[in-house]
C-alpha positions as CSV (number, residue, x, y, z in Angstrom):
1,X,0.0,0.0,0.0
2,X,2.8,2.5,0.8
3,X,4.5,1.8,-2.5
4,X,1.2,2.5,-4.2
5,X,0.9,5.8,-2.5
6,X,4.4,6.8,-3.4
7,X,3.7,5.9,-7.1
8,X,0.4,7.9,-6.9
9,X,2.1,11.1,-5.7
10,X,4.9,10.7,-8.2
11,X,2.4,10.5,-11.0
12,X,0.6,13.6,-9.6
13,X,3.9,15.5,-9.6
14,X,4.6,14.4,-13.1
15,X,1.1,15.5,-14.2
16,X,1.7,19.0,-12.7
17,X,4.9,19.4,-14.5
18,X,3.2,18.3,-17.8
19,X,0.4,20.9,-17.1
20,X,3.0,23.7,-17.3
21,X,4.0,22.4,-20.7
22,X,0.5,21.8,-22.1
23,X,-1.7,24.9,-21.7
24,X,-4.5,23.8,-24.0
25,X,-8.0,22.7,-23.0
26,X,-10.7,20.3,-24.2
27,X,-14.5,20.4,-24.2
28,X,-15.9,17.7,-21.9
29,X,-19.5,16.7,-22.5
30,X,-21.7,15.2,-19.7
31,X,-24.8,15.2,-21.9
32,X,-25.6,16.6,-25.4
33,X,-26.5,19.9,-23.8
34,X,-24.1,20.0,-20.9
35,X,-20.4,20.6,-21.4
36,X,-17.5,22.5,-19.9
37,X,-13.9,23.2,-20.8
38,X,-11.3,21.1,-19.1
39,X,-7.6,21.7,-19.3
40,X,-5.5,18.8,-20.4
41,X,-3.7,18.8,-17.0
42,X,-7.0,18.6,-15.1
43,X,-8.2,15.8,-17.4
44,X,-5.0,13.8,-16.7
45,X,-5.2,14.5,-13.0
46,X,-8.9,13.4,-12.8
47,X,-8.3,10.2,-14.8
48,X,-5.3,9.4,-12.6
49,X,-7.3,10.1,-9.4
50,X,-10.2,8.0,-10.6
51,X,-8.0,5.1,-11.5
52,X,-6.3,5.3,-8.1
53,X,-9.6,5.3,-6.3
54,X,-10.7,2.2,-8.2
55,X,-7.5,0.5,-7.3
56,X,-7.7,1.4,-3.7
57,X,-11.3,0.1,-3.4
58,X,-10.3,-3.1,-5.1
59,X,-7.4,-3.6,-2.7
60,X,-9.6,-2.8,0.2
61,X,-12.2,-5.3,-0.8
62,X,-9.5,-7.9,-1.2
63,X,-8.1,-7.2,2.3
64,X,-11.6,-7.4,3.8
65,X,-12.2,-10.7,2.1
66,X,-8.9,-12.1,3.4
67,X,-9.7,-10.9,6.9
68,X,-13.1,-12.6,6.7
69,X,-11.7,-15.8,5.4
70,X,-9.0,-15.9,8.1
71,X,-11.6,-15.3,10.7
72,X,-13.8,-18.0,9.3
73,X,-10.9,-20.5,9.1
74,X,-9.8,-19.7,12.7
75,X,-13.4,-20.2,13.9
76,X,-13.6,-23.5,12.0
77,X,-10.3,-24.7,13.4
78,X,-11.6,-23.9,16.9
79,X,-14.8,-25.8,16.2
80,X,-12.9,-28.8,14.8
81,X,-10.6,-28.8,17.9
82,X,-13.7,-28.7,20.1
83,X,-15.2,-31.6,18.1
84,X,-12.0,-33.6,18.6
85,X,-12.1,-33.0,22.3
86,X,-15.8,-34.0,22.5
87,X,-15.3,-37.0,20.3
88,X,-12.5,-38.3,22.5
89,X,-14.7,-38.0,25.6
90,X,-17.6,-39.6,23.8
91,X,-15.6,-42.6,22.6
92,X,-14.2,-43.1,26.1
93,X,-17.8,-43.2,27.5
94,X,-18.9,-45.4,24.6
95,X,-16.1,-48.0,25.2
96,X,-17.0,-47.9,29.0
97,X,-20.6,-48.6,28.0
98,X,-21.8,-45.4,29.6
99,X,-24.2,-44.9,26.7
100,X,-26.2,-42.1,28.3
101,X,-23.0,-39.9,28.7
102,X,-21.8,-40.9,25.3
103,X,-25.1,-39.9,23.7
104,X,-25.0,-36.5,25.3
105,X,-21.6,-35.7,24.0
106,X,-22.3,-37.1,20.6
107,X,-25.3,-34.8,20.3
108,X,-23.0,-31.8,21.1
109,X,-20.7,-32.9,18.3
110,X,-23.6,-33.0,15.9
111,X,-24.7,-29.5,16.9
112,X,-21.2,-28.3,15.8
113,X,-20.9,-30.6,12.8
114,X,-24.2,-32.2,11.7
115,X,-22.4,-34.5,9.2
116,X,-19.7,-35.8,11.5
117,X,-19.4,-39.4,10.0
118,X,-17.9,-41.2,13.0
119,X,-20.4,-39.7,15.4
120,X,-23.4,-40.6,13.2
121,X,-22.0,-44.2,13.1
122,X,-21.4,-44.6,16.8
123,X,-24.5,-42.8,18.0
124,X,-26.6,-45.0,15.6
125,X,-25.0,-48.1,17.2
126,X,-26.0,-46.8,20.7
127,X,-29.6,-46.3,19.6
128,X,-29.5,-49.8,18.2
129,X,-28.3,-51.2,21.5
130,X,-31.1,-49.3,23.2
131,X,-33.5,-50.8,20.6
132,X,-34.4,-47.4,19.2
133,X,-34.1,-48.8,15.7
134,X,-35.8,-46.0,13.8
135,X,-33.3,-43.5,15.1
136,X,-30.4,-45.8,14.5
137,X,-31.5,-46.3,10.9
138,X,-32.0,-42.6,10.4
139,X,-28.5,-41.7,11.6
140,X,-26.8,-44.5,9.6
141,X,-28.7,-43.5,6.5
142,X,-27.4,-40.0,6.9
143,X,-23.9,-41.3,7.3
144,X,-24.3,-43.4,4.2
145,X,-25.4,-40.3,2.2
146,X,-21.9,-38.9,2.7
147,X,-20.3,-42.0,1.1
148,X,-22.4,-44.9,-0.2
149,X,-19.3,-46.9,-0.8
150,X,-18.3,-47.3,2.8
151,X,-18.8,-51.0,3.9
152,X,-18.9,-50.2,7.6
153,X,-22.0,-48.1,7.4
154,X,-23.7,-50.6,5.1
155,X,-23.1,-53.4,7.6
156,X,-24.4,-51.1,10.4
157,X,-27.6,-50.5,8.5
158,X,-28.0,-54.2,7.9
159,X,-27.5,-54.8,11.6
160,X,-30.1,-52.2,12.5
161,X,-32.7,-53.8,10.1
162,X,-32.0,-57.3,11.3
163,X,-32.6,-56.3,14.9
164,X,-35.7,-54.5,13.8
165,X,-36.8,-57.8,12.1
166,X,-36.9,-56.1,8.6
167,X,-34.9,-59.0,7.1
168,X,-35.5,-58.4,3.4
169,X,-34.2,-54.8,3.7
170,X,-31.2,-56.0,5.7
171,X,-30.4,-58.5,3.0
172,X,-30.3,-55.7,0.3
173,X,-27.6,-53.8,2.2
174,X,-25.6,-57.0,2.6
175,X,-25.8,-57.6,-1.1
176,X,-24.5,-54.1,-1.7
177,X,-21.5,-55.0,0.5
178,X,-20.9,-58.2,-1.4
179,X,-21.1,-56.2,-4.7
180,X,-18.4,-53.9,-3.4
181,X,-16.3,-56.7,-1.9
182,X,-17.2,-60.2,-2.9
183,X,-14.8,-61.7,-0.3
184,X,-16.3,-59.9,2.7
185,X,-16.8,-62.9,5.1
186,X,-19.0,-60.9,7.5
187,X,-21.5,-60.0,4.8
188,X,-21.5,-63.4,3.3
189,X,-22.2,-65.2,6.6
190,X,-24.9,-62.7,7.6
191,X,-26.6,-62.9,4.3
192,X,-26.3,-66.7,4.4
193,X,-27.8,-66.9,7.9
194,X,-30.7,-64.6,6.9
195,X,-31.4,-66.7,3.9
196,X,-31.4,-69.8,6.1
197,X,-33.9,-68.2,8.4
198,X,-36.1,-67.3,5.4
199,X,-35.4,-70.8,3.9
200,X,-34.1,-69.4,0.6
201,X,-32.0,-72.6,0.1
202,X,-31.0,-71.8,-3.5
203,X,-29.4,-68.6,-2.4
204,X,-27.9,-70.2,0.7
205,X,-26.2,-72.8,-1.5
206,X,-24.7,-70.2,-3.7
207,X,-23.4,-68.1,-0.7
208,X,-22.0,-71.2,1.0
209,X,-20.0,-72.0,-2.1
210,X,-18.5,-68.5,-1.9
211,X,-17.7,-68.9,1.8
212,X,-15.8,-72.1,1.2
213,X,-13.7,-70.5,-1.5
214,X,-12.3,-68.0,1.1
215,X,-9.2,-68.5,3.2
216,X,-10.5,-70.0,6.5
217,X,-8.8,-71.6,9.5
218,X,-8.9,-75.4,9.6
219,X,-11.6,-75.3,12.4
220,X,-13.8,-72.8,10.5
221,X,-13.3,-74.7,7.3
222,X,-14.6,-77.9,8.9
223,X,-17.5,-76.1,10.4
224,X,-18.5,-74.5,7.1
225,X,-18.1,-77.8,5.2
226,X,-20.7,-79.3,7.7
227,X,-23.0,-76.4,7.0
228,X,-22.6,-76.9,3.3
229,X,-23.7,-80.6,3.8
230,X,-26.7,-79.4,5.7
231,X,-27.6,-76.8,3.0
232,X,-27.5,-79.5,0.3
233,X,-29.8,-81.6,2.4
234,X,-32.3,-78.8,3.0
235,X,-32.2,-77.8,-0.7
236,X,-32.8,-81.4,-1.7
237,X,-35.7,-81.7,0.8
238,X,-37.2,-78.5,-0.5
239,X,-36.9,-79.7,-4.1
240,X,-38.5,-83.0,-3.1
241,X,-41.5,-81.1,-1.6
242,X,-41.8,-79.4,-5.0
243,X,-41.8,-82.8,-6.6
244,X,-38.5,-82.1,-8.4
245,X,-37.1,-85.5,-7.5
246,X,-34.2,-85.6,-10.0
247,X,-32.8,-82.3,-8.7
248,X,-33.4,-83.4,-5.1
249,X,-31.7,-86.8,-5.6
250,X,-28.7,-84.9,-7.2
251,X,-28.2,-82.8,-4.1
252,X,-28.6,-85.7,-1.7
253,X,-26.0,-87.7,-3.6
254,X,-23.7,-84.7,-3.7
255,X,-23.8,-84.5,0.1
256,X,-23.1,-88.2,0.5
257,X,-20.2,-87.9,-1.9
258,X,-18.7,-85.1,0.2
259,X,-19.3,-87.1,3.5
260,X,-20.5,-90.7,3.4
261,X,-21.4,-90.5,7.1
262,X,-23.8,-87.6,6.7
263,X,-27.0,-89.3,7.8
264,X,-29.6,-86.7,6.7
265,X,-28.5,-87.1,3.0
266,X,-28.9,-90.9,3.2
267,X,-32.4,-90.5,4.6
268,X,-33.3,-87.8,2.1
269,X,-32.1,-90.0,-0.8
270,X,-34.2,-92.9,0.6
271,X,-37.2,-90.6,1.0
272,X,-36.8,-89.6,-2.7
273,X,-37.0,-93.2,-3.8
274,X,-39.9,-93.8,-1.6
275,X,-41.7,-90.8,-3.0
276,X,-41.1,-92.1,-6.5
277,X,-42.5,-95.5,-5.6
278,X,-39.1,-97.3,-5.7
279,X,-39.6,-98.9,-2.3
280,X,-37.2,-101.8,-2.9
281,X,-34.5,-99.4,-4.0
282,X,-35.2,-97.2,-1.0
283,X,-35.0,-100.1,1.4
284,X,-31.8,-101.5,-0.1
285,X,-30.3,-98.0,0.0
286,X,-31.2,-97.6,3.7
287,X,-29.8,-101.1,4.5
288,X,-26.6,-100.2,2.7
289,X,-26.4,-96.9,4.5
290,X,-26.8,-98.6,7.9
291,X,-24.0,-101.1,7.0
292,X,-21.9,-98.1,6.1
293,X,-22.7,-95.8,9.1
294,X,-24.1,-98.1,11.7
295,X,-26.4,-95.3,12.7
296,X,-29.4,-96.5,14.7
297,X,-31.7,-93.9,13.2
298,X,-31.5,-95.7,9.9
299,X,-32.3,-99.0,11.7
300,X,-35.5,-97.4,13.2
301,X,-36.6,-96.1,9.8
302,X,-36.0,-99.6,8.3
303,X,-38.0,-101.0,11.1
304,X,-41.0,-98.8,10.4
305,X,-40.7,-99.5,6.6
306,X,-40.6,-103.3,6.9
307,X,-43.4,-103.5,9.4
308,X,-45.5,-101.3,7.2
309,X,-44.8,-103.5,4.1
310,X,-45.4,-106.7,6.1
311,X,-41.8,-107.9,6.1
312,X,-40.8,-108.1,9.8
313,X,-38.5,-111.0,9.1
314,X,-36.2,-108.7,7.1
315,X,-35.8,-106.2,9.9
316,X,-35.3,-108.9,12.5
317,X,-32.5,-110.4,10.3
318,X,-30.8,-107.0,10.1
319,X,-31.0,-106.7,13.9
320,X,-29.5,-110.1,14.4
321,X,-26.7,-109.4,11.9
322,X,-25.9,-106.1,13.7
323,X,-25.8,-107.8,17.1
324,X,-23.5,-110.5,15.8
325,X,-21.1,-107.7,14.8
326,X,-21.4,-106.0,18.2
327,X,-22.4,-108.6,20.8
328,X,-21.8,-106.2,23.7
329,X,-24.2,-103.6,22.4
330,X,-26.9,-103.1,25.0
331,X,-28.6,-100.5,22.8
332,X,-29.0,-102.9,19.8
333,X,-30.4,-105.6,22.1
334,X,-32.8,-103.1,23.7
335,X,-34.1,-102.1,20.3
336,X,-34.4,-105.7,19.2
337,X,-36.4,-106.4,22.4
338,X,-38.6,-103.4,21.8
339,X,-39.2,-104.7,18.2
340,X,-40.2,-108.1,19.6
341,X,-42.6,-106.4,21.9
342,X,-44.0,-104.3,19.0
343,X,-44.5,-107.5,17.0
344,X,-46.3,-109.2,19.9
345,X,-43.5,-111.6,20.3
346,X,-43.8,-111.3,24.1
347,X,-41.6,-114.2,25.2
348,X,-38.7,-113.2,22.9
349,X,-39.1,-109.6,24.1
350,X,-39.0,-110.7,27.7
351,X,-35.9,-112.9,27.2
352,X,-34.0,-110.2,25.3
353,X,-34.8,-107.4,27.7
354,X,-34.3,-109.5,30.9
355,X,-30.8,-110.2,29.7
356,X,-30.2,-106.5,29.5
357,X,-31.7,-105.7,32.9
358,X,-29.1,-107.8,34.6
359,X,-26.4,-105.4,33.4
360,X,-28.0,-102.0,34.0
361,X,-28.8,-100.1,37.1
362,X,-31.2,-97.6,35.6
363,X,-32.8,-97.9,32.2
364,X,-36.3,-96.2,32.3
365,X,-37.5,-97.3,28.9
366,X,-36.4,-100.9,29.5
367,X,-38.2,-101.1,32.8
368,X,-41.4,-99.7,31.4
369,X,-41.5,-102.2,28.6
370,X,-40.7,-105.0,31.0
371,X,-43.5,-103.8,33.3
372,X,-45.9,-104.0,30.5
373,X,-44.7,-107.5,29.6
374,X,-45.2,-108.6,33.3
375,X,-48.7,-107.2,33.2
376,X,-49.5,-109.1,30.1
377,X,-48.1,-112.3,31.6
378,X,-50.0,-111.8,34.8
379,X,-46.9,-111.2,37.0
380,X,-48.3,-108.1,38.7
381,X,-45.7,-108.1,41.5
382,X,-42.8,-108.1,39.0
383,X,-44.7,-105.5,36.9
384,X,-44.9,-103.1,39.9
385,X,-41.2,-103.6,40.6
386,X,-40.3,-102.8,37.0
387,X,-42.6,-99.7,36.9
388,X,-41.0,-98.4,40.1
389,X,-37.5,-98.7,38.4
390,X,-38.9,-97.0,35.4
391,X,-40.0,-94.1,37.5
392,X,-36.8,-93.8,39.3
393,X,-35.7,-90.8,37.3
394,X,-38.5,-88.6,38.6
395,X,-41.0,-89.9,36.0
396,X,-38.9,-88.6,33.2
397,X,-40.3,-90.0,29.9
398,X,-37.4,-90.5,27.5
399,X,-38.2,-89.9,23.9
400,X,-36.4,-91.3,20.8
401,X,-34.2,-88.5,19.5
402,X,-31.9,-86.0,21.2
403,X,-29.4,-83.6,19.9
404,X,-25.9,-84.5,20.9
405,X,-24.9,-80.8,20.7
406,X,-27.6,-79.1,22.9
407,X,-29.6,-82.0,24.4
408,X,-32.8,-81.0,22.6
409,X,-35.3,-83.9,22.7
410,X,-38.0,-84.6,20.2
411,X,-40.2,-87.4,19.0
412,X,-39.7,-86.4,15.3
413,X,-36.4,-87.0,13.5
414,X,-35.0,-84.1,11.5
415,X,-31.8,-83.5,9.6
416,X,-31.3,-80.3,11.6
417,X,-31.8,-79.7,15.3
418,X,-34.8,-77.5,16.1
419,X,-33.0,-75.7,18.9
420,X,-29.3,-75.1,18.0
421,X,-29.6,-75.5,14.2
422,X,-26.8,-78.0,13.8
423,X,-27.2,-80.6,11.1
424,X,-26.7,-84.3,11.6
425,X,-26.7,-84.0,15.4
426,X,-29.7,-86.2,16.4
427,X,-28.9,-89.5,18.1
428,X,-31.4,-92.4,18.7
429,X,-29.8,-94.0,21.7
430,X,-31.7,-94.6,24.9
431,X,-30.1,-93.4,28.1
432,X,-29.0,-96.1,30.6
433,X,-26.7,-96.5,33.6
434,X,-24.9,-99.8,34.1
435,X,-24.1,-101.5,37.4
436,X,-20.8,-99.7,37.7
437,X,-22.5,-96.3,37.3
438,X,-21.3,-95.7,33.8
439,X,-23.5,-93.9,31.3
440,X,-24.6,-95.8,28.2
441,X,-23.0,-93.2,25.9
442,X,-19.6,-91.5,26.3
443,X,-21.2,-88.4,24.8
444,X,-24.5,-88.8,26.6
445,X,-26.2,-85.5,27.4
446,X,-26.5,-86.8,30.9
447,X,-22.8,-86.0,31.4
448,X,-24.0,-82.4,31.6
449,X,-26.6,-80.9,33.9
450,X,-30.1,-81.8,32.9
451,X,-32.1,-79.3,30.9
452,X,-35.8,-79.0,30.4
453,X,-37.2,-81.8,28.3
454,X,-38.8,-80.9,25.0
455,X,-41.6,-82.7,23.3
């Protein structure tokens, strides 16, 4: 500015000196009718002065603008500094689970910066924890509007909607995550689990294939492979219900090829042949599957089948062959005795079950059947004694199937536990205690505290 003033006065001095050399004048018109004479020197001085004023005003405005911008920047820096302080306090409260304090501070941040992304994300999570789902969704949608490519906020929105039981909407956000990152394990597993819940087995199968292609630990790999078997079974079962037997059979066979001991697939394949009317093929398949796996559930299904078709001799032969391979199996002998009783072969049932009774301390199902046999034979005193033994475990009625994972009991077999959701976990082994106090099964659920029985 000082330099400009110096230049201005220098020009004024030069203009004065030129005025002494140029004494002429010009006519200066303001309008057509208004004019006046103006010396050349005055014209030069006026033009120079006008230009100087314009320059001064321009410089002044620029300075004012700079001052305003500096003031605004300083204020913004102070606000950001305050936001950082607030955010640190809010995060400390959040991590300490002092959600009320955290919420109060987060709200202060939003009053200073309504679009603070991290605050919108964390405050939304607090509202979700407090089950205020609408507010959680609102805040997370606002965070998403700033950057719709951020996976973290898409997962947060999916979580909000899942907790709000708006599953279809939640699935859409998970699909967006997978579209951005096809290897995102969290999104794949959540979308798979939601699809399982909604029984969209085609989509579950596709998602599980993607999961198995990812790098997983050995433990997780084994777990996901078992899930894949279960998904194949469920998809096959769903296709069978739709009468698409060829496709159903293909999935059951695929599961068996992956794991020959996966019982649900064997039963599903047998059910497919039964549905098609190929009963002999179905029975032969279940027999072969029993020889392969030794699973008692298959034996029980064969028992029902052969009794229904009027061929009890075949199931008796299978029992006898199985016992010859495992002469110490109390469980096999019990089921054989129960079959004799079912077939009204009372003496054979009594002989078989009495042999078992000598080796067990407590076997409620056995004692109840023996009690009924004694009643039918007229031995009421022995019947009472057997019934008392059968009621020893507080009248607990044991039912055929239980889940070896969570001890869920049910009278209906299923490929998947109705409580814990694990596939291939049902066991058809009665619970017994031998004379030495040992449980009948090493993995018996009675090794753990009893839980409420389920029908």
